[in-house]
C-alpha positions in Angstrom: 0.4 0.0 -0.2 1.5 3.3 -1.2 1.6 6.0 1.7 -1.1 8.7 1.4 0.5 11.8 -0.5 0.5 14.8 2.2 -2.5 17.2 1.5 -1.5 20.4 -0.7 -0.8 23.1 1.4 -2.1 27.1 0.5 -3.1 29.9 2.4 -6.4 29.1 2.7 -5.2 25.2 4.4 -3.0 27.5 6.5 -5.5 29.9 7.7 -7.3 26.6 9.7 -8.5 25.9 13.4 -6.6 28.0 15.8 -5.6 31.0 12.8 -2.7 31.3 11.2 -0.1 30.5 13.6 -1.5 26.8 14.0 -2.2 27.0 10.4 2.3 27.4 10.0 2.5 24.5 12.6 0.8 22.6 10.6 2.4 23.2 7.3 5.6 22.7 8.8 4.7 19.5 10.3 3.5 18.5 6.6 6.8 19.8 5.1 8.3 16.8 3.8 11.6 15.4 5.1 13.9 12.5 4.5 15.8 10.7 7.0 19.2 8.6 7.2 19.3 4.9 8.1 21.2 4.1 11.3 21.1 0.2 11.1 24.8 -0.8 12.2 26.7 -3.7 11.3 28.6 -6.6 13.0 31.9 -7.4 11.8 31.8 -9.0 8.5 28.3 -7.9 8.0 26.9 -5.4 4.6 23.8 -2.9 5.4 21.4 -2.6 2.7 19.7 0.4 3.6 17.7 0.9 6.6 16.2 -2.8 7.0 18.3 -6.1 6.5 21.8 -7.1 6.6 23.8 -9.7 4.6 27.0 -11.4 6.1 30.0 -12.7 4.8 28.5 -16.3 6.0 25.7 -15.9 4.6 23.2 -15.1 7.2 20.5 -12.3 5.9 19.5 -10.3 9.6 16.3 -8.1 9.0 16.0 -5.3 11.6 12.2 -5.1 13.3 11.2 -2.2 14.3 8.0 -3.8 15.9 7.7 -5.4 19.2 7.4 -9.3 19.3 4.9 -9.9 22.5 3.5 -13.2 20.6 2.0 -11.8 17.6 4.4 -13.5 15.3 6.3 -10.2 13.9 10.1 -11.1 14.1 8.3 -14.0 11.7 5.9 -12.3 9.2 8.1 -9.5 8.8 11.4 -10.9 7.9 9.2 -13.0 6.1 8.5 -10.3 3.8 12.4 -9.5 2.7 13.3 -12.7 2.7 10.5 -13.5 -0.4 11.3 -10.6 -2.0 14.8 -10.9 -2.0 15.1 -14.7 -2.4 16.9 -15.5 0.9 17.1 -18.9 2.0 15.0 -19.1 5.2 17.8 -21.2 7.3 19.8 -18.5 7.0 17.7 -15.4 8.2 18.0 -13.8 11.4 16.3 -10.7 13.7 17.3 -8.3 15.6 15.3 -4.8 16.8 15.1 -1.9 14.7 17.2 1.0 16.1 15.3 4.4 17.4 14.8 6.1 13.7 12.2 8.3 11.9 12.1 5.3 9.3 10.3 3.2 11.4 7.5 5.2 12.6 4.6 3.7 12.5 2.1 6.9 11.6 -0.8 4.4 10.5 -0.6 2.6 14.3 -1.0 6.2 15.4 -3.8 7.0 13.4 -5.7 3.9 14.8 -4.9 4.3 18.4 -4.8 8.0 18.6 -6.8 9.4 15.6 -9.8 11.2 16.8 -12.7 13.6 14.5 -11.3 16.8 13.2 -10.4 18.7 10.6 -9.0 16.7 7.3 -5.8 18.8 7.9 -5.1 18.6 11.3 -5.1 14.6 10.4 -3.1 14.4 7.7 -1.0 17.1 10.4 -1.0 14.4 13.3 0.4 11.5 10.7 3.0 13.2 9.5 4.3 14.2 12.8 4.3 10.5 14.3 7.1 10.0 11.2 8.6 13.4 12.6 8.9 12.1 16.1 9.9 8.8 15.2 6.4 7.3 16.6 7.7 3.3 16.5 4.2 1.9 17.8 3.0 -1.6 17.4 -0.6 -1.4 18.3 -4.1 -1.6 16.0 -3.5 -5.1 14.3 -0.4 -2.5 11.9 2.6 -4.4 11.8 1.7 -5.9 7.8 -0.1 -3.1 7.3 2.2 -0.4 7.9 5.3 -2.4 6.8 4.8 -4.7 3.7 5.8 -1.9 1.2 8.7 -0.3 2.9 9.9 -4.3 3.4 9.1 -5.2 -0.2 10.8 -2.4 -1.6 14.2 -3.0 0.5 14.2 -6.5 -0.5 13.8 -6.0 -4.2 16.2 -3.0 -3.6 18.9 -5.7 -2.2 18.2 -8.2 -4.9 19.1 -5.8 -7.5 21.9 -4.8 -6.2 23.3 -8.3 -5.7 22.2 -9.5 -9.3 24.0 -6.2 -10.4 27.0 -7.6 -8.4 27.0 -11.1 -10.0 26.1 -9.6 -13.7 29.5 -7.5 -13.8 31.5 -10.7 -12.9 29.2 -12.5 -15.5 29.3 -10.2 -17.7 25.5 -9.9 -18.9 22.7 -8.0 -18.2 22.1 -8.1 -14.6 17.9 -8.3 -15.6 19.0 -12.0 -16.6 19.7 -12.4 -13.4 17.4 -13.8 -10.3 17.5 -14.9 -7.0 16.2 -18.2 -5.3 17.3 -20.2 -1.9 20.3 -17.3 -0.9 21.9 -17.6 -4.3 22.2 -15.2 -7.2 21.3 -17.0 -10.4 22.0 -17.1 -14.2 21.4 -20.0 -16.3 23.8 -22.6 -14.5 26.1 -20.0 -13.0 25.1 -20.0 -9.0 26.9 -17.6 -6.4 26.1 -17.0 -3.0 24.8 -14.1 -1.2 27.9 -14.3 0.9 30.2 -13.8 -1.6 28.4 -10.7 -3.6 27.4 -8.7 -0.5 30.5 -6.8 0.3 30.5 -5.4 -3.1 26.9 -5.6 -3.7 26.1 -2.4 -1.4 26.4 1.2 -2.8 25.1 0.1 -6.2 22.6 2.0 -8.6 19.0 1.7 -7.9 16.4 1.3 -11.3 13.8 3.1 -10.7 10.7 1.8 -10.6 12.2 -1.1 -8.3 11.5 -4.1 -10.0 9.4 -6.5 -7.7 9.4 -9.9 -8.4 6.8 -11.6 -10.0 4.1 -14.4 -9.3 5.2 -18.2 -9.5 8.1 -19.8 -8.4 9.1 -20.7 -4.8 7.6 -18.0 -3.2 8.1 -17.6 1.0 4.9 -15.3 1.4 2.4 -17.2 2.1 4.2 -20.4 3.4 3.4 -21.8 7.1 7.3 -21.2 7.9 8.7 -21.6 11.1 9.1 -18.9 13.7 12.4 -17.3 14.2 11.5 -17.2 17.6 10.1 -20.0 18.3 13.3 -22.5 19.5 14.7 -20.3 21.4 11.4 -19.7 23.8 10.9 -23.0 23.8 14.3 -24.2 25.1 14.3 -20.5 27.3 17.3 -18.9 26.0 14.9 -16.4 25.0 15.7 -12.9 26.7 13.1 -10.7 28.3 13.5 -7.6 30.4 14.0 -9.5 33.8 16.6 -11.6 32.1 19.1 -8.5 32.1 21.9 -9.1 34.2 24.7 -6.1 34.8 27.4 -6.1 37.1 26.6 -4.6 40.3 22.6 -4.7 39.8 20.3 -4.6 42.4 16.5 -5.2 42.4 13.4 -3.1 43.2 9.9 -4.2 43.8 7.4 -0.8 44.2 3.9 -0.1 45.8 1.6 2.5 44.3 -0.6 4.5 46.1 -4.9 4.1 45.2 -6.2 5.4 42.1 -7.4 9.0 42.2 -5.0 12.0 44.0 -2.6 9.5 46.4 0.2 11.1 48.5 2.4 8.5 50.3 2.5 9.8 53.8 4.2 6.7 55.8 6.7 4.2 55.7 8.1 1.6 58.5 12.2 2.1 57.5 13.6 0.2 60.1 10.8 -2.3 59.6 12.0 -2.9 56.3 15.6 -2.7 57.1 15.3 -5.7 59.3 14.4 -7.7 56.0 17.4 -10.2 54.9 19.1 -8.6 51.8 17.7 -5.0 51.8 20.0 -2.1 50.8 17.6 0.5 50.7 14.2 2.3 50.4 13.4 5.3 48.2 10.2 7.1 48.4 8.5 9.1 45.8 4.9 11.3 46.6 3.0 8.9 44.8 5.3 5.5 45.1 7.8 3.6 47.5 10.3 1.0 46.4 12.4 -1.0 48.6 15.7 -2.2 47.1 17.7 -5.5 48.0 20.1 -8.1 46.4 17.1 -10.0 45.2 13.6 -9.2 44.3 11.8 -11.9 46.3 13.2 -9.4 49.6 12.6 -6.4 48.2 8.5 -7.4 47.5 8.4 -8.8 51.4 10.2 -5.5 52.3 7.0 -3.7 50.5 4.6 -5.3 53.3 7.3 -4.7 56.3 7.5 -1.2 55.4 3.4 -0.5 55.6 3.0 2.3 53.8 0.1 4.0 54.3 -1.4 7.3 51.4 -4.2 9.9 51.7 -5.7 10.3 48.6 -7.4 13.5 48.7 -10.0 12.4 45.4 -13.2 11.1 45.5 -13.6 7.7 46.4 -13.9 5.6 43.7 -15.9 1.5 43.8 -18.0 -0.4 41.6 -21.0 1.5 42.9 -19.6 4.8 41.9 -18.4 3.5 38.2 -21.9 2.1 37.4 -22.9 5.5 38.9 -21.2 7.6 36.7 -21.6 5.8 33.5 -25.4 5.9 34.4 -25.1 9.5 34.5 -23.3 10.0 31.6 -25.9 8.2 29.5 -28.4 10.0 30.7 -26.6 13.4 29.9 -25.7 15.0 26.8 -23.0 13.2 24.2 -21.1 14.3 21.4 -22.8 12.4 18.0 -19.3 11.0 16.6 -20.9 8.9 13.3 -24.9 9.5 11.5 -26.4 8.5 8.4 -29.7 9.4 7.1 -32.3 11.4 9.2 -32.5 9.3 12.2 -35.3 11.3 13.5 -37.5 11.2 11.2 -37.7 7.8 11.1 -38.1 7.5 15.0 -40.7 9.9 15.2 -44.2 8.5 16.1 -42.6 5.2 15.2 -42.6 1.8 17.3 -38.3 1.7 18.9 -37.2 -1.5 20.1 -34.7 -0.6 23.0 -32.4 -2.4 24.9 -29.1 -1.7 27.9 -25.9 -3.3 28.4 -22.9 -3.1 30.2 -19.5 -3.9 30.4 -17.1 -4.3 33.1 -13.5 -3.3 34.0 -11.3 -5.7 32.1 -7.8 -6.6 33.4 -4.9 -6.9 30.8 -3.5 -9.9 32.9 -0.7 -10.4 30.8 2.0 -13.1 31.7 5.0 -10.9 32.4 4.2 -8.1 34.7 5.4 -4.6 34.4 9.4 -5.0 34.1 12.2 -2.6 33.2 15.9 -2.8 33.7 17.9 0.8 34.1 21.4 2.0 34.5 22.6 5.4 34.9 25.9 6.0 34.6 28.0 9.6 32.8 25.1 11.4 32.2 23.6 8.6 30.2 20.3 6.3 30.9 20.3 2.9 29.2 16.6 1.0 29.6 15.7 -2.9 28.8 12.1 -3.3 28.6 9.3 -4.5 26.9 7.7 -1.8 25.1 5.3 -1.5 22.1 6.3 2.7 22.1 10.4 3.0 22.5 10.2 6.9 21.5 7.5 7.3 24.2 9.1 5.1 27.0 12.3 7.3 26.5 10.3 10.3 26.5 8.6 9.1 29.8 12.1 7.7 31.3 14.2 11.3 29.9 11.5 13.6 31.6 11.2 11.6 35.2 14.7 12.4 35.4 15.9 15.9 33.9 17.9 14.7 30.9 17.7 15.0 27.4 15.9 12.1 25.2 19.3 11.9 23.1 20.9 10.5 26.4 18.8 7.4 26.9 18.8 4.5 24.7 16.0 2.1 25.0 16.4 -1.4 24.3 13.3 -3.2 23.5 13.4 -6.8 24.8 10.5 -9.7 23.9 7.6 -9.7 25.6 5.5 -12.2 27.5 1.9 -11.3 26.2 0.7 -7.2 26.8 -2.4 -6.8 25.3 -1.6 -3.0 24.9 -0.5 -2.9 28.5 3.1 -2.1 27.3 2.1 1.2 25.2 2.3 2.3 28.9 5.7 3.9 30.4 5.3 4.1 33.9 7.4 1.5 34.6 10.2 2.9 32.8 9.9 6.1 34.2 10.1 4.7 37.4 13.0 2.9 36.8 14.7 6.0 35.1 14.4 7.6 38.7 15.6 4.5 40.9 18.8 4.0 38.7 19.2 7.8 38.8 18.9 7.6 42.5 21.1 5.0 43.6 23.6 5.2 40.7 23.5 1.4 40.3 21.9 -0.7 37.7 18.4 -1.5 38.7 15.6 -3.9 37.7 12.3 -3.2 38.7 9.9 -5.8 38.7 5.7 -5.3 39.6 4.5 -7.8 41.6 1.5 -9.8 40.2 -1.1 -7.9 42.6 0.9 -4.3 41.6 0.4 -5.2 37.8 -3.5 -5.8 38.6 -3.8 -3.0 41.2 -2.3 -0.4 38.6 -3.4 -1.6 35.3 -4.6 0.8 32.6 -7.8 -1.7 32.1 -9.9 -1.5 29.6 -13.0 1.0 30.2 -16.2 -0.3 31.5 -19.3 1.1 29.1 -23.0 1.3 29.0 -25.3 1.8 25.7 -28.7 2.1 25.4 -29.4 0.8 21.6 -32.6 1.4 20.0 -33.6 0.5 16.5 -37.0 0.6 14.1 -37.8 -2.3 12.3 -39.6 -2.4 8.9 -42.9 -4.0 8.0 -40.4 -6.6 6.3 -38.3 -6.8 9.6 -35.3 -4.6 7.8 -33.6 -2.3 10.0 -34.7 1.5 8.5 -32.9 2.9 12.1 -30.2 2.3 14.6 -29.0 5.0 17.8 -26.1 3.4 19.8 -25.9 5.8 22.9 -22.5 4.3 25.0 -21.1 5.8 27.9 -17.4 5.3 28.3 -14.4 7.7 29.2 -13.0 9.1 26.9 -10.1 6.6 26.8 -8.8 7.6 23.6 -8.6 11.2 24.5 -6.4 10.3 27.6 -4.0 7.9 26.2 -3.3 10.0 24.0 -2.6 12.9 26.9 -0.6 10.4 29.0 1.3 8.8 26.5 2.6 11.6 24.3 2.5 14.3 27.6 5.9 15.3 26.2 5.5 15.5 22.7 3.9 19.8 22.0 3.2 18.4 18.4 0.3 16.4 19.7 -0.6 18.5 22.3 -1.0 21.8 19.5 -3.4 19.0 17.6 -5.7 17.8 20.4 -6.2 21.7 21.5 -7.4 22.4 18.0 -9.7 19.4 17.6 -12.3 19.9 20.5 -14.6 16.6 19.1 -16.0 13.7 20.7 -13.7 10.6 21.6 -13.8 8.4 18.9 -12.0 5.8 20.6 -14.3 5.5 22.9 -16.9 4.2 20.4 -15.3 2.3 17.7 -16.8 -0.4 16.0 -19.7 0.9 16.8 -20.9 2.1 13.6 -23.0 -0.7 11.8 -21.4 -2.2 9.0 -24.9 -3.5 7.9 -26.9 -1.2 5.5 -29.0 0.3 8.0 -30.8 3.7 6.2 -30.3 5.6 9.2 -27.7 5.8 11.9 -26.7 7.7 14.8 -23.4 7.1 17.4 -23.1 9.3 20.5 -20.4 8.9 22.7 -21.3 10.1 25.9 -18.0 10.9 28.2 -18.1 8.9 31.9 -15.6 10.4 34.6 -15.4 6.8 36.1 -12.1 7.9 38.5 -10.4 4.8 37.3 -7.1 5.0 34.5 -8.1 2.9 31.7 -5.9 2.0 28.2 -5.6 0.3 24.9 -6.9 -3.5 25.8 -6.5 -5.9 22.7 -9.1 -5.0 20.3 -9.9 -1.6 21.9 -13.2 -0.3 22.2 -14.5 -2.7 19.6 -14.5 -5.3 22.1 -17.7 -3.9 23.6 -19.3 -2.0 20.8 -19.7 -5.1 18.9 -21.0 -7.0 21.9 -23.4 -4.4 21.8 -24.1 -4.6 18.1 -24.5 -7.9 18.1 -26.5 -9.4 21.3 -28.7 -5.9 19.8 -28.9 -7.3 16.0 -30.0 -11.1 17.7 -32.8 -9.2 19.9 -34.2 -7.9 16.8 -34.3 -10.8 14.9 -36.3 -12.3 17.2 -38.4 -9.5 17.3 -38.9 -9.8 13.9 -39.5 -13.4 14.0 -36.2 -13.8 11.5 -33.4 -16.6 12.2 -30.6 -14.5 13.4 -27.9 -15.5 10.0 -30.4 -15.1 7.7 -31.0 -11.6 9.3 -27.6 -10.4 8.8 -26.6 -11.6 6.0 -29.8 -9.5 4.2 -28.5 -6.5 5.4 -24.8 -7.0 4.4 -25.4 -5.6 0.8 -22.5 -5.9 -1.4 -20.4 -7.2 1.4 -20.1 -10.4 -0.2 -16.4 -11.6 2.2 -18.3 -10.8 5.6 -21.2 -12.7 4.1 -19.2 -15.9 2.9 -17.8 -15.7 6.3 -21.2 -16.3 8.1 -22.0 -18.4 5.7 -18.9 -20.9 5.9 -18.9 -20.5 9.8 -22.6 -22.1 9.9 -21.5 -24.6 7.3 -18.6 -26.1 9.7 -20.5 -25.5 12.9 -24.0 -27.1 12.1 -26.1 -24.2 12.4 -28.8 -24.9 13.4 -31.1 -21.5 13.1 -30.4 -20.4 16.6 -33.4 -21.8 17.8 -34.7 -22.8 21.5 -32.6 -25.2 23.3 -29.9 -25.7 20.5 -27.7 -23.3 22.5 -26.3 -21.9 19.6 -25.2 -18.4 18.4 -24.0 -16.2 16.1 -21.6 -13.1 15.6 -19.8 -11.5 13.3 -17.4 -8.3 12.5 -15.4 -6.4 10.3 -12.2 -5.1 11.8 -9.5 -3.1 10.0 -9.5 -4.7 7.0 -10.6 -8.4 7.7 -13.6 -10.2 8.8 -14.8 -12.8 10.4 -17.9 -14.6 11.7 -18.2 -17.0 15.2 -20.4 -19.9 16.2 -20.5 -20.8 19.4 -21.9 -23.7 21.8 -22.8 -22.9 25.3 -24.8 -23.4 28.0 -24.9 -22.9 31.8 -23.9 -25.4 33.7 -23.6 -26.8 37.6 -23.3 -23.7 40.2 -24.7 -21.5 37.2 -21.3 -21.3 35.2 -21.0 -20.5 31.7 -19.7 -23.2 29.6 -18.0 -22.9 26.4 -18.7 -26.1 24.3 -17.5 -25.5 21.2 -16.1 -22.1 18.8 -16.0 -21.8 14.6 -14.8 -19.2 13.1 -14.4 -18.3 9.4 -12.1 -15.7 8.9 -10.8 -14.1 5.5 -7.6 -11.7 6.9 -6.9 -11.1 2.8 -3.2 -12.3 1.6 -1.8 -14.4 3.9 2.0 -14.0 4.8 2.1 -17.1 6.8 -1.2 -18.9 7.5 0.3 -20.6 10.4 0.3 -17.4 12.5 -2.6 -16.1 11.1 -4.3 -19.2 12.5 -2.5 -18.9 15.6 -3.2 -15.1 16.4 -7.5 -16.1 15.2 -7.1 -19.2 18.5 -6.0 -16.9 20.9 -8.0 -14.4 20.3 -10.6 -16.8 20.4 -9.2 -17.8 23.8 -9.0 -14.1 25.0 -12.5 -13.1 23.5 -13.9 -16.4 25.5 -11.9 -14.9 28.8 -13.3 -11.7 28.8 -16.9 -12.9 28.5 -16.7 -15.2 31.3 -13.7 -13.2 33.3 -10.9 -11.1 33.2 -13.3 -8.1 35.1 -12.7 -6.4 38.4 -14.5 -4.6 41.1 -13.0 -2.0 42.8 -13.4 -0.6 46.5 -11.9 2.2 48.3 -9.9 3.1 45.2 -8.5 -0.3 44.9 -8.9 -2.6 42.1 -10.3 -6.1 43.9 -8.8 -8.6 41.7 -5.1 -8.9 43.1 -4.2 -12.4 41.3 -5.2 -14.8 38.3 -7.1 -16.2 40.8 -9.5 -13.3 41.2 -9.7 -13.3 37.5 -11.9 -15.9 36.9 -9.9 -17.1 33.8 -11.1 -20.4 31.8 -8.6 -23.4 32.5 -7.3 -25.9 30.0 -10.4 -27.9 31.0 -12.4 -25.1 29.7 -11.0 -25.0 26.4 -13.8 -25.8 24.2 -13.4 -27.2 20.8 -12.1 -24.8 18.6 -12.1 -25.0 14.5 -10.6 -22.2 12.4 -11.4 -21.5 8.5 -9.1 -18.9 7.0 -10.8 -18.5 3.9 -8.3 -18.1 0.6 -8.3 -14.2 -0.3 -6.0 -11.9 -2.8 -7.1 -8.8 -1.2 -4.6 -6.8 1.0 -3.7 -8.0 4.0 -5.9 -6.8 7.1 -4.9 -7.0 10.7 -5.2 -10.0 12.4 -4.1 -9.8 16.2 -7.2 -8.3 17.5 -9.6 -9.8 15.2 -11.1 -12.9 16.8 -11.2 -10.7 20.2 -14.9 -8.8 19.4 -16.9 -11.6 18.3 -17.1 -14.2 20.8 -18.7 -12.0 23.6 -21.9 -11.8 21.8 -21.9 -15.4 20.4 -21.4 -16.7 23.5 -24.4 -14.4 24.8 -26.5 -15.1 21.7 -25.9 -19.1 22.5 -27.2 -18.9 26.2 -29.8 -17.1 24.9 -30.7 -19.5 22.7 -30.2 -22.1 25.8 -31.8 -20.8 28.4 -34.1 -18.1 27.1 -33.4 -15.6 28.4 -30.9 -12.3 28.0 -27.5 -11.7 29.5 -26.6 -8.2 28.9 -23.2 -8.1 31.2 -20.1 -8.5 30.4 -18.6 -10.7 31.9 -21.5 -13.0 31.2 -23.0 -14.3 34.7 -26.4 -16.0 35.2 -29.3 -14.8 36.9 -28.0 -10.8 36.2 -29.6 -9.0 33.0 
């Protein structure tokens, strides 16, 4: 996919928003810029641009700017280059890309931070994301954002190698090709290793020729994961595996949510714990330092820290009240089509209210960072989805320039969006700066759950008018939820003047908070309203974002409307898709594979679908209510069309993982609040499904030549509504709250 061209800048487009001054800021942000690569070579390596190196032993190392947290980017992105280069997969390696605006993920920034607003300001935001070097792993954007530059990089290296070989053979380079790590011309073959050094620096043709179809292509094959062997044998390094000379270990305890200040600790008691070296306090937290982490964490209990919270009391009841008040108050219209007021006027309208609770990320790896401050420079080893933002936060925390901070992105033990946050990086920086020795900070499981940036809670008031033939004539979704998108941008981009400027000139509602609510069904008139709710709890990005609850609202309400219309739910959906053949095929495929019985009473079958970031999915679920009123999911069938698949096995892994993640969110993952503290303190408090609870799962990947769509978040949104719809068929009553708890509506 080609990057969108910058909009034309003229006098009129300069004078926008806050006037000529703001216009000049926007214009400067759109001014074209070029950046040089800074990929460094080890001994015996030759650097080919910003993306790959070839060694004199034939190895090909690909620089990957995206964080590997299990989604497979350390395999799929190198696979794109290796395919275009004609490399031998057995010789391909991967390393984290250095910090550089060349690796900025403008598409990820748009998915994560974009708000409704002026088109030019939105374009400026995207350009500014590149200028600030916003390396970002979010929004299922890795392949969508980087396939084109990676293919170009592989093609460029292939051409240069062919030119070097052709010069030796005295033939036209266009007559040469590459395969399995060799340049080939007839019976002549030369290894990349023999040509790499002399190939660097050649002249590239314009346009750059890409490999044609046919032949043995690596793209589309289920090649083995490059990160698999090291994760299996335990040699893979995570942030908690870092060991530095003279390093100490830290555990931390932070105050309750809200305006909390540390007022007292018992240092004497902590010093009695064997191995404890020091206690570091901050207005917001206290950290114990020891020669091992267990001692540091034990010392926190001995410290018995006391915090004073001046802000309002936050508990489950107050959160629910805030959502209800917001839903009853004014909202911002985020999307609309047609004249909904005319459609609803004097008509019988079907309504339903839904509610979802706070959900924790609950990744296996808790927040972790290793830091070293020496000679005015800070080094950080941490799991991060946004290394530039972590660098900014750490630099600001200790008052040094960003150029004085070096971030080493590590493999991530899960994340689901949690490692977009930067507070652990800032805390580790403060500790290293204070202690003047390397320190490894690891949050306990309890601390990780108490101070998560949760998936926000939300309430929806859905309303629709049905026509005489059962068609939906009008649709209104009023959604009360925190303004998570605006809060996320304000928190993560707090140190970036440019984004704050753009935020100031776009005073619109929070599109992130209702993302996915705009119906992809053919409905003549609809409106989507966001009702911002101040719940007093920090919220953040969680796998699939707001789609995780807006799809629950949409697909459950659609089933309810099908029952009112007396129509079978699958036919009801397909009948409203219009020309969306891809999603219709997903629905019919899932129904066929799952033995769809029409969702009749007693069948225990439910179906739901979603279109998301260029991909489409339909999910059929069989479920029932078991002993102790527990929800039991027996079977999940999913049909997926995500466009061209770089590595089908990794696509399947992500879909299966997303289905289980969505199931966990439907039946658990939530936490209540009491006295400004989350009530979930460990995995056992979250009601997560166990291995014995795992249903039979079938995933059908539909072949498609469409451009690749997002995959890693795709399967999460439709699972909860499919389960709810199945329980309706099994029990005869509708559950409208997440997590799904029989006996509540």
